N, C-alpha and C positions, 0 to 999 in steps of 0.2 A: 779269595770270598774281599766282596768290594763292601768296603763302610763306609761310603761316600752318604751324605746328606742329599745331595746335589751337584750333579758329575760339572764336568768342565763346558759342554755347549749348557749346564740346563740355564732357565728364565725362571729365577720365582718369583712369585707374584709382588706387586708392586711396595705393600707396603712392608713384607717379605725384604725384597731387596734392597728395599735402605734403611731397613734395621744394621741387616749385614756391614754396607757400606761403608757405612756409618762405626763398627769397629772396627773395618781396616785402615778408618783416617784414624779416629783412638789411636790407634795403632804404631802408626808415621808422622804422625802431626810433629810430635815435639824433636826425631831427629831431622825431618828436614828444615824446622828454622834454625837448629843447632848451631848447623856449622855454619851459616850468614854469622849469627851473635854473636860467634867463635871469634871467626875472622874478625869481624868487623872491630870488634870489643878487640883484641889485641893488637890493630893495622889504628885502632884511635881514629872512628873513624865518624862524622858529626853523624845527630840521630837519624838527620835525615834519609843519610845514604844508604844508612843499616837496617833505614824499614825498607828504602825502594831492593833492594838487597832479598829480603825475607818475599816481600810480596813477589819476585822474578822468581825464586825459588820457588813459593807454591803454584804460581802461575805455572812453570817451568814441568814441575813436576805434575801435575794434574793434567797439560795434557800428553807429556810422554807414556803417563800411565794406558791414559786408554788406547792408542795409538799398540803401546806393548802386549795390549793387553784382544782387541780388536784385529791389530794387524792392518798395515796395507804395501799392499802388494809382497814384496820382498821382507819386509820391517815389521817384527811384532813377532814373537814367541807364541802370544796368541792361548796364554796360559794367565791361570789371576796371578799378574805381576803389578806390583807398587811401585812405581819409581822416586827416587827421591836422592836429595843433595848426600853425599858421603865424606866418610870421616878419612878413608881415604888419602882424599884428596886434600885437608888439611895442614899438613905439612908444609908441601910443595906453595900451597896459594902462598901462608904466610909468607915464605921467602923470597916468594916471587912480588909478592906484597911490600916486602920492606926499601925494595929496591923499585920495584917500577911499579906502584898500587896498584888498583882493581885492574882501570885498563889492561896492565900489563899480565892480571890473572883470567882476565877474560880472553888476553887471546894466546894466552897459551895454552888456555883449553880448550881454543877452537881449533888451534895445529894439532896439538895433543890428540884429538879425538878421531885424527885418519889413523895413530895405532892403535885401534879398539877396533874402527872402522874394518881398515885392511884386516889386522887379527878374524875378524869377524870369519873371510869366507877360509880361512883355516879351522873351522871348529871341527869337524868332523874329524880329520886327523887328531887334536889335541883331544878331542873325544876318544878316543885309543888310547890318553897316556890315562884313564880316568877308570878301572876294572872296578870289580865292586868294592873289592878289601882299600880302595884310596879313595871312591865316592859318601864308604862309609866312615873312615877318620877324618874327610873334612862334617858329613853333613854333623859327625860328633863334636866338630871344632868350631862351627857357627853356634852350636847349641850353652858349649861352654862360654865359648864366651860376651853372649849375648845374656849369661844368666849373670852373672854380678852387675849389668845394666841397670836388671831390672832389681837389685840386692838394693844398689844404691837409691833407685829410686823410690823403692818401701823406707826406708832406712828416713825418705826428704831431700833429697837429691846432693850428689858428691859434691863438699864444701859446703855447708850447710851447717848454719852455724847451730842446728838443735836435729842434727845427723847424729840417727838411732834414737832421738826419744819416744819415752813408752806409750805416748799416741800417737805418735809414725808408724809404730812395729803396732802399733792397736788396730788402727786404720785398714794397714795395708794385708794380718790375717783375714780379720774380716771382712774383706772383700775378695782375697783367697779366699775364705770357706763359703763366702755367698756364690762366686764362680764355681768353685767345683762341685757346690748341692746342686748348679741350676745343669750345670753338665752331664750328672749324674741320675740326676732324678727329672729333669722337665724332658717336655715333649716334641715334635718337632720345633717351631720360632722361637718357644721358650731355651729350650738347651744349643742351640743352633744360635742365637741373638744372646748366649752368656755372658759375654764380657762386654756387651754396652750396658745390660741390664747390672750387671752390679758394677760399674764405676756407673752409672748414671745415683745409685742406690748412694754411694760412699760418698762420692758426690753430695745427697744434701744431706748426710749424715754431720760433712766437713760444714758447708753452708750450717746447719743450725749450731755447730762451732764456731760458729765463727772463722774461719778458720781458709774460708777464700779470700783470694785476695783479685779483686776488682782494677787496681789501675791502670791495665794493662789494655780492659774497654776505654777506661775513658781517656786515655791516648789515645785511640788505636781513630783513623776514618775512617767512615763506612763507604767509602768507595775508590776506588783509587786505577785508573788503564794505566797500562803494562808502558813501560820507558824503555824501548828496545833501543840498545847504542848510544842510552843516559850518560853511560861509565866513559865512553870510546873504550878503544885496542891499539895495546901494543904489541908487538911480539921480535921479544930477547930471545936471543936464541936459547942462553939458559934456562930460559922459563918455562921452554919448548920441552926442550929435555928435560928439566924435571918434570909433568904433567906425562911427557909422555911413560917416563918410568912407572909414573902413580897407577893412571891404563892400564899398561899390564899388568901389577899388580892386584889389580882391581877385576881384569876380562879371569886370572885367575879364583879371585872370591865372588866374582860372578860366574862362572861355571860350576863352582861347590853349591852354589845356593836354585841352583836352575837344578839340579843334580838333588836338593833337599824339595824343593817344589817338587820333582817327580815322583818321590814318593809320599807326595803327603796326596799330589793326584792323582796319583795310578796313572802316571804316565810314563811311558817308554822313554829317555832323556835321548835320541836319538843325533847324530853330530848336524843331521838338517836346521829342527830347534834349535839345537846352540846358537847356528850360523843367523839366525831372522833374530834372536834373543842378545845375544848382543851386538852383533848390527844395531837392534834398535840402542843400547845404554849409549853404543857410539855418537849414531844420528842422532840421539835424543840428547845428548852430552855439548854436541853442537850448537844445535838449535839454543839452549837452555843457554848459553854463553852468549849468543848474539840478545838473549834478552836482561842479559846482565844477570844471571843465575851461574855459580859454582857446577862442575862436573854432576852428573845425572847415574846411580848405578838400581840392582836392584834388592829392596828393603826386606834380610833375609825375618826379619820379623812378625815379617806379613803371613811368613810360611808357616806360622806358630799360632796360628790365625786358623788360616785354613785347618792343620791337623784338627787342632780341640774340640772346634763347629762342625767340618764331616761334611764346609760348602767350598767345593773346588770350581763354583762357577765364576767368568771368566769376565759374562753379564755386568755379576756385583761389582768386581773390584773395577770395573770401566767404570761404577757411577762412584764408585770413591774417586778414582781421575779427576768426573765432575765436578765433588765436593774441592776436594783441594782446589780447582781451575779457580772456584767461584772464594773461596777463599783467598786468593791471591790478587781477585776486583774491589772481593769485598775484605777488608782486612780487619773487620772489627769480629768478622765472625772467624776468624785466626783467634784471634785474643779470646774471644771464650773462653774457646775451649781448652785452649793455656791456661785459663783461670785453675783448667782440672788439676791441685791439689796431687802434688809428685808420688806419697805414700799412696794413693788411691791408685797412682797407674800401675807402680810396682806389683801390687797385689797382684791385677793382673796380668799383667809382666811376667813374671813368673810364672806363671801356670801358660801363659804361652809360650814362652822361652824353653823352657825345660819339657814342654813336646817336643819340640823339635831335635833339644840330644837324646832325649826319649828315642825317637826316630834313629838317631843314630845310634842308639847300644842296641836296636832290633836288629836293623842293621848288619852292626856287626856281630850279632852271633853266628848270621848268615853264611859268614864267609869260610871256607879253606882253613879248617885248624891242623896247621902244620909251622914246623920253627920259622919258615921264611915269613909269611902271613905275621905270627906273632912280633917277627923283630922290626918290622914294618910295621905295626902300629902305634907297639910301645913303644919305639923311636917317636915315628910321630906326633904324637898325642903329648908324648914330654916336651920335643919340641915348643910346639903350642904350647903349652899352659906355661914353660917358661918365659919366652916373653911376653904372657897374657900378664900373670900373677908379678914381673918385675919386669918391667919396661925398661929401668933404669942400666938393663944388662948390656942394654944395645947403647951404651949414653957415649963412648968414646970410641965407639968403632965410625968408619968415614956415615957422611951427611945419605949416599946410597945406599946403604947393606938398611942400615936402620927403613929407608923408604921403604925396601922390599918384605923385611925381615921384620917391623913393628907389629903388625899383626897378629895372630895366635894364627888366625887361618888362613893367611895367607904362607905364615912357615911351615903349618900342621899340611897344607897341600904340597907343595914346594917336595917339601920332607918323604911325604908318601910317594909321588911320581920319581923322585930319584930313586929312594932304594927301590924302589917296583922294574922299576930298569937296569939297578946294579947290581942288588941279589940277583944270584945266577934258580933262575928256576929247573933245579933237575932233578933226579931219583934220590933217596938219603939211605945213606947207607945204613942197614942192619947187620947185626955183628950177630953171632953163633949162639949170642949167650940169650937174645932177646926173642925167647921159645912162645912168648906168649905175641910180636909181632907179625902178622902177616908176608913173606916177601914174594918180588918185591914194595917196598912203601913206596910210589909217583906221588910224585904233586903234578896235579893236575894244574894246564891251564886253566886260567879263569874265561869264560866268552865274553868277550866284549862286540857291546852294540854295536 
């Protein structure tokens, strides 16, 4: 049964489209600017260079989002995908930056993107590694990995002095209640725009309580032209190898995100679609590096917006790309959005990210229930959660191991794929005393698109 309010190719009215696009921007903006801010702070870059990184990241994210949604020839999945700078590359970027500076990061990113571009042409084959039970595990792990992010937002932000303060939790719970009420009882545009309306109401309350900090707006410039190759480029071999490994991990995570997107948009995710989407990730990352931005990947959190609102229109998300590009050209616009207090985003984010988890659980409920499938699901989710809740588990292992298995999503996906390949798919032995079990009990092969 079709539960979508707007299909992939539908074009909602302009006002509706603008509100819905703003929801996606609010969900993605924090993640997009976080990567250049973290890398810049750890490398102790001057303030003007950090600003240049942030502006380039926003502009690059916007342009690549438009290409991913609309498509340019063979590039772009033509589904509602928001692109942004990925934390999967932070470890590699920092290690390269300490030795070779920002120029080394950008050069390694450009050269390493070849891994993803070439890998995209093998996506029809890689798709066969993701039967239903593997896809269900990956989607579930995406939700499990994102929910703690929303919890940190709701508490006031990871590392904040007032983390978990009653005021923060109260605001987050209020926004969550507003979003739930609008989704459940609202009609049409009210229900579809529940996230942006909930955030707007929460923001107004925070303004009244004096909890909004406008210092970032005062410091932001009104207009800033992009500065391609502003940092220059160098191509250290060690950096290229590190980035290449990060791109491989990102391919696994992106494949899982596309699977979750397929479930949210009711689109059958075939190998050819994956090929176009991953190719856009690779080409987009190469383009972003010339702008002076870190590599790009598909944002999983925006899948939650689609699941929650039922709006799957790619034209809505293409407008989100326009908004992100404008935020890159007019930094003051992005600075205004950044003033939204974290607990406000946390209340809405908890709902969005939990919807992805719900989709994963529903997919797990549809897999064939037998001992082999149970082992795949249990071990994969267990290992994914192990590195998510205890990241220090890998601290004493080689750096490349940490790079591959540092994310719960990639760990869960890799374990699910490996177990699906290794565990034999054979008839289950039935003993004579098992009278209630029909004989023979055969484990059926799962269909692969």
